[in-house]
C-alpha positions as CSV (number, residue, x, y, z in Angstrom):
1,M,70.8,-9.3,-5.5
2,M,69.0,-12.6,-6.0
3,L,72.0,-14.2,-7.3
4,F,73.9,-13.1,-4.3
5,Y,71.3,-14.8,-1.9
6,L,71.5,-17.8,-4.0
7,D,75.4,-18.2,-3.7
8,L,75.0,-17.5,0.0
9,A,72.5,-20.2,0.5
10,L,74.6,-22.7,-1.5
11,V,77.7,-21.9,0.6
12,Y,75.8,-22.6,3.7
13,I,74.4,-25.9,2.4
14,R,78.0,-26.9,1.3
15,E,79.3,-26.1,4.8
16,G,76.4,-28.0,6.3
17,Y,77.2,-31.1,4.5
18,M,80.9,-30.8,5.1
19,H,80.6,-30.3,9.0
20,N,77.1,-31.6,9.5
21,R,76.5,-28.8,12.2
22,N,74.9,-26.2,9.9
23,L,72.8,-28.4,7.8
24,R,69.6,-27.7,9.5
25,S,70.3,-23.9,9.3
26,A,71.2,-24.2,5.8
27,V,68.1,-26.1,4.8
28,R,66.0,-23.3,6.6
29,I,67.8,-20.6,4.7
30,W,67.2,-22.5,1.5
31,D,63.5,-22.9,2.2
32,C,63.2,-19.1,3.0
33,F,65.0,-18.2,-0.3
34,I,62.6,-20.4,-2.2
35,C,59.5,-18.7,-0.4
36,L,61.0,-15.4,-1.1
37,C,61.4,-16.2,-4.9
38,S,57.8,-17.7,-5.0
39,T,56.4,-14.6,-3.4
40,L,58.2,-12.2,-5.8
41,I,57.1,-14.2,-8.8
42,I,53.3,-14.3,-7.5
43,F,53.4,-10.5,-6.7
44,S,54.9,-9.6,-10.1
45,V,52.3,-11.7,-12.0
46,A,49.5,-10.3,-10.0
47,Q,50.6,-6.7,-10.5
48,A,51.9,-6.8,-13.9
49,N,50.8,-3.4,-15.5
50,P,49.4,-2.9,-18.9
51,V,52.2,-1.8,-21.2
52,F,50.7,1.1,-23.4
53,T,51.0,0.9,-26.9
54,G,48.1,2.9,-28.2
55,D,46.0,-0.2,-28.8
56,A,43.8,-0.6,-25.7
57,Y,42.3,-3.8,-26.9
58,V,45.7,-5.4,-26.9
59,D,47.2,-3.7,-24.0
60,F,44.2,-4.7,-21.7
61,P,43.4,-8.3,-22.1
62,A,40.1,-9.6,-21.0
63,S,41.5,-11.6,-18.0
64,F,43.5,-8.6,-17.1
65,A,41.3,-5.7,-16.3
66,V,37.8,-4.7,-15.6
67,R,36.0,-3.7,-18.9
68,F,32.9,-2.1,-20.0
69,D,31.7,-2.6,-23.6
70,D,29.5,0.1,-25.2
71,P,26.1,-1.7,-25.2
72,G,25.1,0.3,-28.2
73,G,27.9,-1.0,-30.3
74,M,28.8,1.2,-33.4
75,D,26.1,3.7,-32.6
76,V,27.5,7.1,-33.7
77,G,25.4,8.5,-36.6
78,L,26.7,10.6,-39.5
79,P,25.3,12.6,-42.3
80,H,24.3,10.6,-45.5
81,Q,26.8,12.3,-47.5
82,F,29.6,9.9,-45.9
83,P,30.6,6.8,-47.7
84,A,28.7,3.6,-46.3
85,G,31.2,2.1,-43.6
86,T,32.7,5.2,-42.6
87,I,34.1,4.9,-39.0
88,V,34.2,8.1,-37.1
89,G,36.6,8.9,-34.4
90,W,33.9,9.3,-31.6
91,D,32.6,5.7,-31.6
92,V,33.8,4.0,-28.4
93,K,34.0,0.4,-28.2
94,T,35.2,-0.4,-24.7
95,L,36.4,1.2,-21.5
96,Y,39.2,-0.7,-19.6
97,F,40.4,-0.2,-16.0
98,Y,43.2,-1.7,-14.3
99,Y,44.2,-0.6,-10.6
100,N,47.8,-1.5,-9.2
101,W,47.1,-1.2,-5.5
102,S,50.8,-1.5,-4.6
103,M,51.4,1.8,-6.8
104,D,47.9,3.3,-6.0
105,T,47.7,3.9,-9.8
106,M,44.7,3.4,-12.0
107,F,45.5,2.4,-15.7
108,V,42.7,3.5,-18.2
109,G,42.1,2.5,-21.7
110,V,39.6,3.8,-24.1
111,D,39.4,1.5,-27.2
112,F,37.8,3.4,-30.2
113,S,36.3,1.8,-33.3
114,G,38.3,4.1,-35.3
115,I,41.0,6.7,-34.5
116,A,40.3,8.7,-31.5
117,G,39.4,12.4,-32.6
118,D,39.3,11.4,-36.3
119,A,35.8,13.1,-36.5
120,D,35.2,12.4,-40.2
121,G,36.7,8.9,-40.2
122,D,39.2,9.8,-43.1
123,G,42.1,8.0,-41.4
124,D,43.7,11.4,-40.1
125,P,42.6,12.8,-36.9
126,G,44.4,16.2,-37.6
127,R,42.6,16.9,-41.1
128,T,39.3,17.9,-42.3
129,G,38.3,15.4,-45.2
130,L,36.7,16.4,-48.4
131,V,33.2,15.3,-47.4
132,L,33.3,17.1,-43.9
133,A,34.8,20.3,-45.6
134,S,31.9,20.2,-48.2
135,L,29.5,20.3,-45.3
136,G,31.2,23.2,-43.6
137,G,32.6,21.1,-40.7
138,F,36.0,20.8,-39.2
139,D,38.2,18.1,-37.8
140,E,40.6,19.7,-35.8
141,P,44.3,18.5,-35.0
142,D,45.2,17.5,-31.5
143,L,41.7,17.4,-30.2
144,G,41.4,21.1,-30.6
145,G,38.6,23.5,-31.2
146,T,35.4,22.0,-29.7
147,E,36.6,18.4,-29.8
148,S,36.6,16.7,-26.4
149,V,37.2,13.2,-24.8
150,V,36.1,13.2,-21.2
151,L,35.8,10.5,-18.5
152,L,33.7,11.7,-15.6
153,I,34.1,9.9,-12.2
154,D,31.7,9.9,-9.3
155,T,34.1,8.9,-6.5
156,N,31.7,8.9,-3.6
157,M,28.7,7.3,-5.5
158,D,26.3,10.0,-4.8
159,K,25.3,10.1,-8.4
160,K,27.1,13.4,-9.0
161,Y,30.3,13.3,-10.9
162,E,33.3,14.9,-9.0
163,L,36.0,14.7,-11.5
164,A,36.5,15.2,-15.4
165,L,39.6,13.7,-16.6
166,G,40.5,14.4,-20.5
167,V,40.4,17.3,-23.0
168,N,37.5,19.8,-22.6
169,G,35.5,21.6,-25.5
170,T,37.6,24.8,-25.4
171,A,41.2,23.5,-25.3
172,N,43.3,20.7,-27.1
173,I,45.4,17.7,-26.1
174,S,48.0,19.7,-24.3
175,S,45.4,20.5,-21.6
176,F,44.5,16.8,-21.0
177,G,44.4,16.3,-17.1
178,T,42.2,16.0,-14.1
179,Y,39.7,18.7,-13.2
180,N,36.9,19.4,-10.8
181,F,33.7,18.7,-12.6
182,V,31.3,21.7,-12.3
183,G,29.0,21.0,-15.3
184,K,26.1,18.8,-16.3
185,E,26.5,15.1,-17.2
186,Y,24.7,15.8,-20.6
187,A,27.4,18.1,-21.6
188,P,30.6,16.9,-20.0
189,A,32.9,18.8,-22.6
190,F,32.0,22.1,-21.0
191,G,31.9,21.3,-17.3
192,F,35.7,21.7,-16.4
193,G,36.4,23.5,-13.2
194,K,39.6,23.9,-11.4
195,R,42.6,21.6,-12.3
196,L,43.9,19.4,-9.5
197,Y,47.5,20.2,-8.5
198,P,49.6,18.3,-8.8
199,D,47.6,16.5,-11.7
200,P,47.6,12.8,-11.1
201,A,46.8,12.1,-14.7
202,S,49.2,11.3,-17.5
203,L,48.4,10.8,-21.1
204,Y,50.3,8.0,-23.1
205,A,50.0,9.6,-26.6
206,N,48.1,12.0,-28.9
207,P,46.0,9.6,-31.0
208,S,47.2,8.7,-34.4
209,A,46.8,5.9,-36.9
210,S,49.5,4.1,-35.2
211,K,48.2,4.8,-31.8
212,P,44.4,5.0,-32.3
213,D,43.2,4.7,-28.8
214,I,43.5,7.0,-25.6
215,E,45.4,5.3,-22.7
216,F,46.5,7.2,-19.5
217,T,47.4,6.6,-15.8
218,I,46.1,8.1,-12.7
219,T,48.5,8.1,-9.8
220,H,47.5,8.4,-6.1
221,F,44.1,7.0,-7.2
222,S,42.8,6.5,-3.6
223,K,43.6,10.1,-2.6
224,L,41.2,11.7,-5.3
225,P,38.5,13.9,-3.8
226,G,35.5,11.7,-2.6
227,F,37.4,8.4,-2.2
228,S,37.4,6.7,1.1
229,F,39.2,3.3,0.6
230,S,42.6,2.0,1.2
231,P,44.6,0.7,-1.8
232,S,44.4,-2.9,-1.0
233,E,40.5,-2.8,-0.4
234,S,37.7,-3.4,-3.0
235,F,36.1,-0.2,-4.2
236,S,33.6,1.2,-6.6
237,F,33.1,4.4,-8.6
238,R,30.6,5.5,-11.2
239,T,31.8,6.7,-14.5
240,T,30.8,7.7,-18.1
241,L,32.8,8.6,-21.0
242,F,32.1,11.4,-23.7
243,A,33.7,11.9,-27.0
244,G,32.6,14.3,-29.6
245,S,32.6,17.8,-31.2
246,L,30.4,20.6,-31.9
247,A,32.0,21.5,-35.3
248,D,31.6,18.2,-37.3
249,M,28.2,19.2,-38.8
250,G,25.9,16.5,-37.9
251,I,28.3,13.6,-37.1
252,G,27.4,12.1,-33.7
253,D,28.9,12.0,-30.4
254,D,29.2,9.0,-28.0
255,L,28.4,8.9,-24.3
256,V,29.1,5.5,-22.8
257,P,26.9,4.2,-21.3
258,G,24.9,7.5,-20.9
259,P,24.6,10.3,-18.5
260,A,23.8,7.9,-15.5
261,G,26.9,6.2,-16.2
262,T,27.9,2.6,-14.8
263,V,29.6,1.2,-11.7
264,I,33.2,0.0,-12.0
265,T,34.0,-2.3,-9.1
266,I,37.7,-3.2,-8.6
267,P,38.2,-6.4,-6.3
268,S,40.5,-6.3,-3.4
269,G,44.1,-6.5,-4.2
270,G,43.5,-4.6,-7.4
271,G,42.3,-5.3,-11.0
272,D,43.7,-8.7,-11.7
273,A,42.3,-11.9,-13.3
274,D,39.4,-12.0,-10.9
275,S,38.0,-8.8,-12.1
276,R,34.6,-8.8,-13.6
277,S,33.0,-6.6,-16.2
278,A,31.1,-3.4,-15.0
279,S,27.8,-4.8,-16.2
280,E,28.4,-7.8,-14.0
281,N,29.4,-5.8,-11.0
282,D,26.4,-3.6,-11.1
283,P,23.2,-4.9,-12.6
284,S,21.4,-1.5,-12.1
285,S,23.7,-0.1,-14.9
286,Q,21.7,-1.8,-17.4
287,S,18.7,0.6,-16.9
288,S,21.1,3.3,-18.2
289,L,22.6,1.7,-21.1
290,N,20.4,3.3,-23.7
291,G,22.2,6.8,-23.3
292,S,24.9,6.3,-26.0
293,E,23.0,7.0,-28.9
294,G,24.6,9.0,-31.8
295,R,22.8,12.3,-33.4
296,V,22.4,12.7,-36.9
């Protein structure tokens, strides 16, 4: 289509030079064409979506999205029987958010230190390793059993979470979705209520060694219960993320940054290079950053 307009503009310019009557009109058409191309290029750059690969750190560049780093670092504890340097699959490094206002879609990435759901850090999220088995614990496949990864969202900023997105502690990866949250922020895995229909959340992939992180989209984001913003406006929401299990025999859970959560602010026009980190957006979030400690 763009080539068609280019050819059309060139025809008018040639005719203008030949007859000298349409030159001014031809120049106007050419100028409009250049402006259109520039607008399309700028728009495509500003609204270039993350391309999911299962590696959130790569898929959400620092200048591209709003990010929140776990202030506790690698803070998930584990029993002393595990070898030094074991990285368990509940330790969260960074939360990423990118909002495409023209699509009204939120892109979410959760960057794990290891493989999401690999409770015992043996490199396979669907297998119970020898150490964990000797302790009587389980590393279930497909985030099954009591394994859970949950993103809580407080849409209306009333310090009560309205939504839970992810996998609850009684199901598996096939149940990944968006639910009303009816539980306590201290136990997000067991607070799932009614599922939204149609469900706006779509998971990219079941975590694995080649796709270690969790990435998903949330369509019709401004229409989620509790929101009252238009897609092109700046908006904020409070959030926290839980990852853990009850069957891994003393391996810690992660709650980033803690039950009180942190505020994510998306600038007007979506999450582009002008986005700031969550801690910069909300200084008060610093008071709640000590809630992501692991248990032993």
